[in-house]
C-alpha positions in Angstrom: -19.3 0.7 7.7 -17.1 -0.1 4.7 -13.3 -0.2 5.0 -10.6 -0.6 2.3 -7.3 -2.2 3.1 -5.3 -0.6 0.3 -2.1 -2.7 0.9 -1.8 -6.3 2.1 0.3 -9.3 1.1 -1.3 -12.6 0.4 0.7 -15.5 1.9 1.0 -17.9 -1.0 1.4 -20.9 1.4 -2.1 -20.4 2.8 -5.2 -21.4 1.0 -7.4 -18.5 -0.2 -10.4 -19.8 1.8 -8.2 -20.1 4.9 -7.0 -16.5 4.5 -10.6 -15.3 4.2 -11.5 -17.2 7.4 -8.5 -15.7 9.2 -9.6 -12.2 8.1 -13.2 -12.8 9.3 -11.9 -14.0 12.7 -9.7 -10.9 13.1 -12.6 -8.7 12.2 -14.7 -10.3 14.9 -11.8 -9.6 17.4 -12.0 -5.8 16.7 -15.8 -5.7 17.6 -16.3 -3.0 15.0 -19.4 -2.8 12.8 -17.7 -3.5 9.5 -20.2 -4.5 6.8 -17.8 -4.8 4.0 -14.0 -5.0 3.7 -12.4 -4.1 0.4 -8.9 -5.3 -0.3 -5.9 -4.6 -2.6 -3.4 -7.5 -2.7 0.2 -6.5 -3.5 2.7 -8.0 -5.8 6.4 -7.7 -5.0 7.9 -10.2 -7.5 6.6 -12.2 -10.5 5.5 -15.0 -8.2 3.9 -12.7 -5.6 2.1 -10.9 -8.5 0.7 -14.2 -9.7 -0.5 -15.0 -6.2 -2.1 -11.6 -5.8 -3.8 -12.0 -9.1 -5.1 -15.4 -8.1 -6.4 -14.2 -4.8 -8.2 -11.2 -6.4 -9.7 -13.5 -9.0 -11.2 -15.6 -6.3 -12.3 -12.7 -4.1 -15.0 -10.3 -5.4 -14.0 -7.5 -3.0 -10.3 -7.6 -3.9 -8.2 -6.0 -6.6 -4.4 -6.4 -7.0 -1.2 -4.9 -8.1 1.9 -6.3 -9.8 5.5 -5.3 -9.7 8.9 -5.9 -8.1 9.8 -4.8 -4.6 13.2 -3.2 -4.2 14.3 -6.1 -1.9 13.8 -8.4 -5.0 15.5 -6.1 -7.5 18.8 -8.1 -7.6 17.1 -11.4 -8.3 14.3 -10.4 -10.6 15.1 -11.7 -14.0 12.0 -10.4 -15.8 12.0 -6.8 -17.0 9.2 -4.5 -16.1 7.7 -4.8 -19.6 6.9 -8.5 -19.1 4.5 -7.5 -16.2 2.2 -6.2 -18.8 0.4 -9.5 -18.8 -0.8 -8.5 -15.3 -1.5 -4.9 -16.1 -4.0 -6.0 -18.8 -6.1 -7.9 -16.2 -9.1 -5.7 -15.3 -8.6 -6.4 -11.6 -5.0 -5.1 -11.7 -5.5 -1.6 -10.5 -1.9 -0.6 -9.7 1.8 -1.2 -10.4 3.8 -2.2 -7.4 5.0 -2.6 -4.8 8.1 -0.9 -6.1 10.5 1.7 -5.0 13.7 2.1 -3.0 14.9 0.6 0.2 18.2 1.9 1.6 17.5 0.7 5.1 18.2 -3.0 4.4 19.9 -2.7 1.0 19.0 -6.3 0.2 19.5 -5.3 -3.4 22.3 -3.0 -4.7 21.1 0.6 -5.3 22.3 0.4 -8.9 19.8 -2.3 -9.4 17.0 -0.7 -7.4 17.0 2.6 -9.2 16.7 1.5 -12.8 14.1 -1.1 -12.0 12.1 1.5 -10.1 12.3 3.9 -13.1 11.3 1.2 -15.6 8.2 0.3 -13.6 7.2 3.9 -13.3 7.4 4.1 -17.1 5.1 1.0 -17.3 2.7 2.6 -14.9 2.4 5.6 -17.2 1.9 3.4 -20.2 -0.8 1.3 -18.5 -2.4 4.4 -16.9 -2.2 2.7 -13.4 -1.0 4.3 -10.1 2.3 3.3 -8.5 2.5 1.7 -5.1 5.8 3.2 -3.8 7.9 1.8 -1.0 10.5 4.2 0.3 12.6 3.6 3.4 16.0 4.9 4.5 18.2 4.7 7.6 17.3 7.1 10.4 20.4 9.3 9.8 19.8 9.6 6.0 17.2 10.8 3.5 18.9 9.7 0.3 16.2 7.2 -0.5 13.6 9.9 -0.3 15.7 12.3 -2.4 16.3 9.6 -5.1 12.6 8.5 -5.1 11.5 12.1 -5.2 13.6 12.9 -8.3 12.0 10.0 -10.2 8.5 10.7 -8.9 8.7 14.4 -9.7 9.1 13.5 -13.4 6.5 10.7 -13.1 3.9 13.1 -11.6 4.7 15.8 -14.3 3.8 13.1 -16.9 0.4 12.5 -15.2 1.5 9.6 -13.0 -0.5 8.8 -9.8 1.1 7.4 -6.7 0.8 6.4 -3.0 3.8 6.5 -0.7 2.8 3.4 1.3 3.5 3.1 5.0 5.0 6.6 5.0 7.5 7.0 7.9 9.5 10.0 6.6 9.7 13.5 8.0 6.9 16.0 7.8 9.0 17.9 5.3 9.2 14.9 3.0 5.5 14.3 3.5 4.8 17.9 2.3 7.1 17.4 -0.8 5.4 14.2 -1.8 2.0 15.7 -1.2 2.9 18.6 -3.5 3.4 16.0 -6.3 -0.2 14.8 -5.7 0.7 11.7 -3.8 -1.5 9.8 -1.4 0.1 8.7 1.8 -0.6 5.4 3.5 -1.1 4.9 7.2 -0.6 1.5 8.8 -0.9 -0.1 12.3 2.3 1.8 13.2 -0.1 4.7 14.1 -1.0 2.7 17.3 2.6 2.1 18.4 3.7 3.9 21.6 6.9 5.3 20.1 5.4 6.3 16.7 4.8 10.0 17.4 6.3 10.8 14.0 3.6 8.7 12.3 0.8 10.5 14.2 2.4 13.9 13.5 2.4 13.1 9.7 -1.2 11.8 9.9 -2.4 15.1 11.2 -1.0 17.0 8.3 -2.2 14.7 5.5 -5.2 16.2 3.7 -8.1 14.0 4.3 -8.7 13.5 0.6 -5.2 12.1 0.2 -5.2 9.6 3.1 -5.3 5.9 2.7 -5.5 3.1 5.3 -3.5 -0.1 5.0 -2.3 -3.0 7.1 0.8 -4.1 5.1 -0.1 -7.5 6.5 1.3 -9.9 7.5 3.5 -7.2 9.0 2.9 -4.3 11.4 -0.1 -5.7 13.4 -1.6 -2.8 15.4 -1.9 -2.7 19.2 -3.0 -4.7 21.2 -1.9 -7.4 18.7 1.5 -6.1 17.9 4.0 -8.9 17.5 1.6 -11.4 16.0 0.8 -12.0 12.3 -1.3 -9.1 10.9 -4.3 -9.4 8.6 -6.7 -7.1 6.9 -9.2 -8.0 9.6 -7.3 -5.8 12.0 -7.7 -2.7 9.8 -10.6 -1.4 12.0 -8.0 -0.8 14.8 -5.9 1.3 12.4 -9.0 3.3 11.4 -10.1 3.8 15.0 -6.8 5.3 16.1 -6.3 7.3 13.0 -9.9 8.7 13.4 -9.1 9.7 16.9 -6.0 11.6 15.9 -8.0 13.5 13.3 -11.0 14.2 15.5 -13.4 12.1 13.6 -15.5 9.0 14.3 -14.2 5.7 13.0 -17.2 5.6 10.7 -16.5 9.0 9.3 -12.8 8.2 8.6 -13.8 4.8 7.1 -16.1 6.5 4.6 -13.5 9.1 3.6 -10.6 6.7 3.2 -12.7 4.1 1.4 -13.8 6.7 -1.1 -10.3 7.9 -1.5 -9.1 4.3 -2.2 -11.8 3.7 -4.8 -10.8 6.9 -6.5 -7.1 6.2 -6.3 -7.5 2.7 -7.8 -10.3 3.8 -10.2 -12.0 0.6 -9.3 -15.7 -0.3 -9.2 -16.0 -3.6 -7.2 -19.7 -4.0 -8.1 -18.8 -4.0 -11.8 -16.5 -7.0 -11.3 -18.3 -9.0 -8.6 
């Protein structure tokens, strides 16, 4: 079967060949019949976008995105327009990771919001989808409300988006889905106390579901707590398929086709 990890972070300190070897080793651990693993490497800063581009250039089955994560909004000195050098690359298939994070507030909100808005504008200009990070504290939904306000206008202008690693309420899931958003599901779907993730998974239309690892974070059970990699995506697919009453192969086919459609990417044309 073919799987598509739609969101992983390449560790710039690790050689590309070593990363591929680690992915292959993890695939072997899952004992799943994966014949091909497609990847999307995420950018979260100028340097991370460069690393994602380099990884994709050396990896026939990998595309990449470029942008500034909200954690880095306060220290990013380059405006969104300068990232056009990445957007012009044929293997750059999205803008991001970008968005709002009111959980950690590593960057002031008055820095996060305008940077998010400027990258959404660039996504429209480049005709690329947005990879959206949105996280809030458990007792608040202000980040979702602020993100929704920007994404509503973005969608109305023809923008495409995924709310990656979605952990919000079913009500917010429905609102983002109404905008045409895809929703990403990670290894959190396997966590014992993640009933909310499984509840959301069951209401996502199958044609709007994407699978991701968000590696090196969020390793699925039984490997929770160790460094994650795209090679563990079959465990995410297996649990998600069970929640939707499908075989792993059936869900792999659906979500891989969704991802190719979302990224408007033909790996064969660039291999």
